[in-house]
Backbone as CSV, one residue per row, in Angstrom:
resi,resn,N_x,N_y,N_z,CA_x,CA_y,CA_z,C_x,C_y,C_z
1,UNK,94.945,104.479,118.038,95.938,104.757,119.053,95.479,104.081,120.337
2,UNK,96.387,103.417,120.990,96.101,102.747,122.249,96.930,103.408,123.342
3,UNK,96.322,103.660,124.509,97.043,104.299,125.594,97.470,103.242,126.594
4,UNK,98.745,103.254,126.943,99.317,102.334,127.914,99.948,103.184,128.986
5,UNK,99.311,103.286,130.158,99.819,104.153,131.209,99.857,105.575,130.699
6,UNK,101.005,106.205,130.809,101.148,107.575,130.328,101.790,107.611,128.940
7,UNK,101.863,106.453,128.301,102.498,106.368,126.983,101.454,106.035,125.940
8,UNK,101.477,106.749,124.851,100.604,106.429,123.729,101.377,105.592,122.733
9,UNK,100.755,104.511,122.271,101.338,103.654,121.250,100.505,103.851,120.000
10,UNK,101.119,104.327,118.952,100.412,104.539,117.700,100.789,103.405,116.771
11,UNK,99.789,102.643,116.327,100.028,101.507,115.447,99.395,101.818,114.101
12,UNK,100.198,101.728,113.056,99.720,101.942,111.703,99.926,100.644,110.944
13,UNK,98.872,100.114,110.328,99.015,98.872,109.579,99.115,99.172,108.100
14,UNK,99.934,98.383,107.426,100.144,98.483,105.993,99.986,97.076,105.399
15,UNK,98.772,96.532,105.277,98.617,95.146,104.834,99.086,94.908,103.412
16,UNK,99.166,95.952,102.581,99.565,95.752,101.201,101.082,95.781,101.008
17,UNK,101.840,95.954,102.081,103.293,96.010,101.951,103.931,94.937,102.811
18,UNK,105.250,94.788,102.664,105.980,93.816,103.483,106.103,94.293,104.924
19,UNK,106.099,95.604,105.150,106.165,96.145,106.508,104.744,96.188,107.030
20,UNK,104.310,95.119,107.707,102.913,95.003,108.083,102.475,96.083,109.066
21,UNK,103.316,96.456,110.000,102.931,97.518,110.922,104.164,98.292,111.359
22,UNK,103.884,99.451,111.894,104.930,100.292,112.469,104.346,100.883,113.741
23,UNK,105.113,100.866,114.793,104.642,101.435,116.054,105.556,102.580,116.441
24,UNK,104.960,103.591,117.020,105.743,104.744,117.478,105.326,105.034,118.908
25,UNK,106.311,105.205,119.754,106.040,105.540,121.146,106.111,107.043,121.299
26,UNK,105.138,107.605,122.000,105.150,109.045,122.209,105.867,109.429,123.485
27,UNK,106.268,108.450,124.289,107.009,108.705,125.514,108.407,108.108,125.350
28,UNK,109.466,108.928,125.236,110.808,108.408,124.966,111.335,107.444,126.021
29,UNK,110.866,107.517,127.245,111.388,106.599,128.269,110.958,105.160,127.993
30,UNK,109.940,104.958,127.156,109.499,103.599,126.821,110.408,102.949,125.783
31,UNK,111.404,103.664,125.291,112.306,103.126,124.281,113.452,102.327,124.898
32,UNK,113.495,102.210,126.209,114.564,101.456,126.855,114.315,99.963,126.662
33,UNK,115.376,99.134,126.665,115.207,97.684,126.477,114.251,97.062,127.488
34,UNK,114.263,97.554,128.737,113.375,97.009,129.755,111.912,97.160,129.338
35,UNK,111.565,98.316,128.825,110.183,98.557,128.440,109.821,97.906,127.106
36,UNK,110.804,97.636,126.274,110.522,96.971,125.003,109.998,95.561,125.236
37,UNK,110.487,94.903,126.306,109.987,93.557,126.616,108.501,93.594,126.932
38,UNK,108.032,94.696,127.441,106.609,94.880,127.722,105.851,95.216,126.433
39,UNK,106.491,95.982,125.575,105.821,96.478,124.380,105.573,95.394,123.334
40,UNK,106.524,94.490,123.124,106.383,93.472,122.081,105.146,92.600,122.313
41,UNK,104.940,92.030,123.501,103.710,91.238,123.692,102.432,92.081,123.514
42,UNK,102.503,93.345,123.927,101.343,94.215,123.762,101.017,94.405,122.284
43,UNK,102.037,94.669,121.480,101.810,94.849,120.048,101.268,93.586,119.404
44,UNK,101.810,92.442,119.765,101.309,91.169,119.220,99.854,90.969,119.605
45,UNK,99.507,91.253,120.843,98.112,91.104,121.282,97.189,92.045,120.505
46,UNK,97.627,93.263,120.295,96.797,94.213,119.556,96.606,93.784,118.108
47,UNK,97.662,93.253,117.500,97.558,92.826,116.112,96.706,91.572,115.956
48,UNK,96.638,90.762,116.975,95.837,89.540,116.914,94.352,89.803,117.127
49,UNK,93.981,91.033,117.385,92.567,91.338,117.624,91.791,91.528,116.329
50,UNK,92.397,91.199,115.194,91.679,91.287,113.927,91.623,92.693,113.360
51,UNK,92.744,93.368,113.315,92.788,94.711,112.750,92.456,94.620,111.263
52,UNK,91.484,95.393,110.817,91.082,95.415,109.410,91.106,96.848,108.922
53,UNK,91.332,96.982,107.649,91.301,98.311,107.052,89.860,98.812,107.022
54,UNK,89.701,100.088,107.251,88.378,100.696,107.183,87.977,100.859,105.723
55,UNK,86.698,100.666,105.415,86.258,100.934,104.040,86.479,102.405,103.695
56,UNK,86.924,102.639,102.492,87.124,104.006,102.023,85.875,104.451,101.282
57,UNK,85.645,105.747,101.275,84.478,106.266,100.572,84.735,107.708,100.163
58,UNK,84.073,108.123,99.137,84.045,109.510,98.714,82.776,109.705,97.897
59,UNK,82.372,110.935,97.745,81.245,111.291,96.892,81.680,112.469,96.029
60,UNK,81.567,112.295,94.721,81.910,113.337,93.758,80.790,113.436,92.729
61,UNK,80.719,114.562,92.059,79.737,114.737,90.994,80.267,114.163,89.696
62,UNK,79.349,113.521,88.937,79.730,113.079,87.605,79.597,114.245,86.637
63,UNK,79.791,114.012,85.371,79.786,115.094,84.393,78.395,115.673,84.150
64,UNK,77.361,114.995,84.671,75.990,115.506,84.579,75.541,116.161,85.884
65,UNK,76.434,116.252,86.862,76.106,116.885,88.140,75.466,115.941,89.139
66,UNK,75.368,114.657,88.820,74.788,113.661,89.729,75.871,113.172,90.703
67,UNK,75.521,113.102,91.984,76.460,112.637,93.011,76.662,111.127,92.875
68,UNK,77.918,110.719,92.877,78.283,109.306,92.798,79.229,109.029,93.961
69,UNK,78.913,107.988,94.740,79.749,107.603,95.883,80.452,106.288,95.590
70,UNK,81.658,106.154,96.095,82.360,104.882,95.972,81.553,103.768,96.632
71,UNK,80.885,104.083,97.731,80.092,103.068,98.450,78.901,102.574,97.630
72,UNK,78.527,103.287,96.569,77.459,102.805,95.677,77.843,101.480,95.034
73,UNK,79.122,101.170,95.021,79.611,99.981,94.337,80.103,98.901,95.295
74,UNK,79.713,98.980,96.585,80.087,97.939,97.548,79.597,96.594,97.019
75,UNK,80.416,95.585,97.223,80.087,94.262,96.713,80.727,93.990,95.357
76,UNK,81.350,95.010,94.765,82.038,94.864,93.479,83.469,95.374,93.615
77,UNK,84.353,94.845,92.796,85.684,95.406,92.683,85.559,96.732,91.967
78,UNK,86.368,97.725,92.365,86.326,99.037,91.738,87.754,99.451,91.376
79,UNK,87.903,99.945,90.150,89.153,100.507,89.663,88.953,102.015,89.633
80,UNK,89.658,102.742,90.480,89.545,104.204,90.546,90.758,104.785,89.827
81,UNK,90.500,105.502,88.725,91.584,106.012,87.896,91.560,107.533,87.858
82,UNK,92.655,108.150,88.314,92.820,109.605,88.268,93.534,109.954,86.962
83,UNK,92.987,110.910,86.226,93.547,111.277,84.931,93.389,112.782,84.698
84,UNK,94.031,113.273,83.646,93.877,114.656,83.206,94.077,114.692,81.692
85,UNK,93.416,115.616,81.023,93.504,115.687,79.556,94.895,116.110,79.086
86,UNK,95.656,116.833,79.909,96.992,117.279,79.539,98.061,116.212,79.773
87,UNK,97.665,115.098,80.360,98.590,114.012,80.723,98.599,112.973,79.596
88,UNK,99.668,112.951,78.807,99.698,112.033,77.657,99.633,110.551,78.055
89,UNK,100.277,110.091,79.144,100.082,108.687,79.532,98.621,108.399,79.909
90,UNK,97.938,109.397,80.490,96.518,109.218,80.837,95.691,109.019,79.572
91,UNK,95.981,109.822,78.557,95.235,109.751,77.302,95.477,108.398,76.629
92,UNK,96.713,107.923,76.633,97.018,106.612,76.039,96.368,105.478,76.816
93,UNK,96.131,105.685,78.100,95.553,104.656,78.970,94.034,104.533,78.803
94,UNK,93.356,105.588,78.391,91.886,105.575,78.321,91.322,104.407,77.505
95,UNK,91.836,104.095,76.316,91.294,102.934,75.584,91.454,101.618,76.348
96,UNK,92.514,101.482,77.119,92.702,100.266,77.931,91.629,100.160,79.011
97,UNK,91.286,101.295,79.621,90.244,101.294,80.649,88.885,100.954,80.028
98,UNK,88.616,101.501,78.836,87.365,101.193,78.128,87.304,99.701,77.817
99,UNK,88.406,99.152,77.312,88.456,97.717,76.994,88.267,96.874,78.252
100,UNK,88.927,97.266,79.331,88.799,96.500,80.577,87.350,96.503,81.065
101,UNK,86.704,97.678,81.068,85.321,97.763,81.534,84.404,96.928,80.646
102,UNK,84.637,96.952,79.345,83.806,96.209,78.399,83.867,94.704,78.661
103,UNK,85.050,94.190,78.974,85.232,92.751,79.166,85.061,92.295,80.613
104,UNK,84.861,93.227,81.535,84.728,92.892,82.969,83.563,93.646,83.589
105,UNK,82.335,93.295,83.229,81.187,94.028,83.768,80.992,93.844,85.274
106,UNK,81.645,92.826,85.876,81.548,92.625,87.319,82.443,93.584,88.096
107,UNK,83.336,94.279,87.402,84.232,95.270,88.011,83.793,96.649,87.529
108,UNK,83.791,97.631,88.415,83.400,98.985,88.029,84.627,99.880,87.919
109,UNK,84.817,100.460,86.754,85.865,101.466,86.571,85.244,102.825,86.854
110,UNK,85.944,103.651,87.610,85.544,105.041,87.864,86.705,105.936,87.457
111,UNK,86.446,106.863,86.551,87.454,107.839,86.186,87.258,109.104,87.003
112,UNK,88.353,109.709,87.425,88.281,110.978,88.145,89.182,111.968,87.433
113,UNK,88.560,112.991,86.846,89.302,114.029,86.135,89.972,114.921,87.167
114,UNK,91.287,114.924,87.162,92.062,115.623,88.184,92.388,117.062,87.792
115,UNK,91.580,117.637,86.921,91.789,119.025,86.538,90.481,119.782,86.690
116,UNK,90.601,121.067,86.901,89.408,121.892,87.091,88.956,122.439,85.744
117,UNK,88.176,121.632,85.050,87.584,122.041,83.781,86.075,121.884,83.883
118,UNK,85.380,122.453,82.949,83.921,122.337,82.963,83.520,120.920,82.557
119,UNK,82.354,120.472,83.008,81.856,119.165,82.567,81.727,119.088,81.042
120,UNK,81.341,120.181,80.412,81.201,120.192,78.950,82.555,119.940,78.283
121,UNK,83.610,120.578,78.801,84.951,120.358,78.253,85.381,118.909,78.443
122,UNK,85.108,118.336,79.602,85.476,116.943,79.874,84.718,115.997,78.947
123,UNK,83.411,116.225,78.771,82.619,115.378,77.872,83.156,115.449,76.446
124,UNK,83.498,116.660,76.006,84.031,116.854,74.657,85.367,116.122,74.491
125,UNK,86.218,116.203,75.506,87.509,115.518,75.449,87.326,114.001,75.418
126,UNK,86.402,113.472,76.211,86.219,112.021,76.338,85.440,111.400,75.183
127,UNK,84.670,112.190,74.434,83.785,111.667,73.388,84.483,110.720,72.402
128,UNK,85.651,111.043,71.871,86.273,110.142,70.886,86.680,108.775,71.452
129,UNK,86.761,108.651,72.759,87.223,107.403,73.372,86.097,106.391,73.612
130,UNK,84.842,106.804,73.454,83.729,105.879,73.709,83.703,105.404,75.151
131,UNK,83.885,106.315,76.073,83.973,105.980,77.498,82.700,105.257,77.957
132,UNK,82.879,104.115,78.613,81.765,103.272,79.064,81.729,103.126,80.585
133,UNK,82.289,104.097,81.288,82.294,104.083,82.749,82.131,105.515,83.239
134,UNK,81.631,105.690,84.474,81.418,107.042,85.002,82.723,107.814,85.148
135,UNK,82.656,109.085,84.828,83.777,109.989,85.055,83.315,111.080,85.989
136,UNK,84.120,111.329,87.010,83.759,112.249,88.079,84.698,113.446,88.064
137,UNK,84.224,114.542,88.627,85.027,115.763,88.749,85.675,115.786,90.128
138,UNK,86.953,116.091,90.163,87.680,116.167,91.434,87.111,117.309,92.278
139,UNK,87.109,117.129,93.584,86.620,118.161,94.508,87.811,118.975,95.023
140,UNK,87.501,119.973,95.800,88.555,120.827,96.353,89.255,120.181,97.548
141,UNK,88.571,119.276,98.251,89.193,118.605,99.398,89.808,117.284,98.944
142,UNK,90.970,116.918,99.476,91.639,115.679,99.072,90.795,114.440,99.385
143,UNK,90.907,113.453,98.523,90.228,112.171,98.716,91.173,111.230,99.449
144,UNK,91.194,111.328,100.743,92.060,110.487,101.569,91.436,109.094,101.613
145,UNK,92.145,108.027,101.428,93.585,107.840,101.346,94.124,107.844,99.911
146,UNK,93.302,108.175,98.937,93.753,108.164,97.541,94.760,109.274,97.262
147,UNK,94.566,110.413,97.881,95.455,111.552,97.686,96.255,111.788,98.960
148,UNK,97.362,112.456,98.853,97.900,113.146,97.688,98.447,112.146,96.667
149,UNK,98.288,112.500,95.404,98.781,111.662,94.321,100.263,111.918,94.118
150,UNK,100.959,110.879,93.700,102.389,110.996,93.413,102.635,111.280,91.943
151,UNK,101.602,111.207,91.128,101.715,111.452,89.702,100.446,111.009,89.004
152,UNK,100.374,111.307,87.728,99.233,110.897,86.908,99.741,110.063,85.739
153,UNK,98.968,109.092,85.316,97.741,108.616,85.940,98.054,107.812,87.199
154,UNK,97.091,107.776,88.095,97.162,106.938,89.290,95.902,106.088,89.322
155,UNK,96.087,104.795,89.558,94.969,103.861,89.595,94.970,103.143,90.940
156,UNK,93.815,103.135,91.596,93.664,102.441,92.882,92.693,101.281,92.703
157,UNK,92.969,100.197,93.383,92.105,99.017,93.352,91.405,98.917,94.699
158,UNK,90.071,98.879,94.660,89.248,98.794,95.870,88.487,97.471,95.817
159,UNK,88.580,96.689,96.891,87.909,95.386,96.911,86.414,95.540,97.202
160,UNK,85.643,94.459,97.105,84.196,94.559,97.336,83.810,95.040,98.739
161,UNK,84.702,94.896,99.711,84.431,95.382,101.067,84.728,96.867,101.205
162,UNK,85.267,97.495,100.160,85.551,98.921,100.194,86.936,99.271,100.681
163,UNK,87.838,98.294,100.738,89.204,98.541,101.191,90.108,98.800,99.988
164,UNK,90.886,99.874,100.054,91.852,100.129,98.997,93.029,99.185,99.203
165,UNK,93.258,98.317,98.219,94.292,97.301,98.352,95.602,97.673,97.693
166,UNK,95.520,98.468,96.653,96.738,98.765,95.907,96.556,100.080,95.165
167,UNK,97.678,100.767,94.969,97.674,102.007,94.190,98.859,101.939,93.229
168,UNK,98.578,102.234,91.972,99.604,102.144,90.929,99.760,103.513,90.282
169,UNK,100.994,104.016,90.212,101.273,105.285,89.553,101.834,104.955,88.174
170,UNK,101.251,105.564,87.149,101.655,105.314,85.774,100.543,104.600,85.032
171,UNK,100.664,104.512,83.724,99.593,103.905,82.934,99.460,102.410,83.201
172,UNK,98.233,101.918,83.073,97.949,100.494,83.215,97.298,100.004,81.926
173,UNK,97.409,98.709,81.695,96.718,98.081,80.575,95.579,97.234,81.134
174,UNK,94.699,96.799,80.258,93.603,95.926,80.684,94.158,94.637,81.291
175,UNK,95.201,94.093,80.687,95.825,92.858,81.196,96.438,93.085,82.570
176,UNK,97.099,94.226,82.745,97.705,94.545,84.038,96.633,94.683,85.120
177,UNK,95.530,95.377,84.799,94.437,95.516,85.775,93.907,94.153,86.189
178,UNK,93.714,93.271,85.213,93.189,91.939,85.531,94.149,91.178,86.427
179,UNK,95.454,91.301,86.166,96.425,90.584,86.999,96.435,91.125,88.425
180,UNK,96.270,92.434,88.587,96.222,93.020,89.933,95.013,92.474,90.691
181,UNK,93.854,92.521,90.087,92.651,92.045,90.764,92.718,90.558,91.024
182,UNK,93.201,89.761,90.057,93.332,88.317,90.265,94.260,88.005,91.438
183,UNK,95.303,88.811,91.600,96.259,88.591,92.701,95.600,88.783,94.065
184,UNK,94.584,89.662,94.125,93.937,89.967,95.410,92.665,89.168,95.665
185,UNK,92.191,88.451,94.686,90.934,87.672,94.879,91.142,86.498,95.768
């Protein structure tokens, strides 16, 4: 948020969408055409200062109780996949995630079980799939900006700098994941 006189200008950037930014004035008198001529150059100047997305991070326990942070994988692409055992598209997607991880060791897949079950139950459920990537237990506090989720499964793509570039709701295939990452490289 940038303060201009007695008016606050809130700028939100959305680099992954066509609407690159949105500005909201907190002082209604600044909405007049006279003041808009002042606001447009200000917004352009602010955007030219190299606005970058902040790296995202979270720390969750894996199924063995070991803390795993997203920042542990800085320097690598990360596929963060939210799933649940009761979600049939999630279950159908698991072999695709295993295949993707197997063929892309430079990318780290992280599964996040979005249900409150015991680690033993999660391990038992995942055993037949031959899971080859860490699976984490969801915490009680939301993982912003990943949550709130719009549905399951949800897959987020995080670049090596730790910026979330894209979020996909619904099942993904190994080929689809590769195309998403290739598009952002």
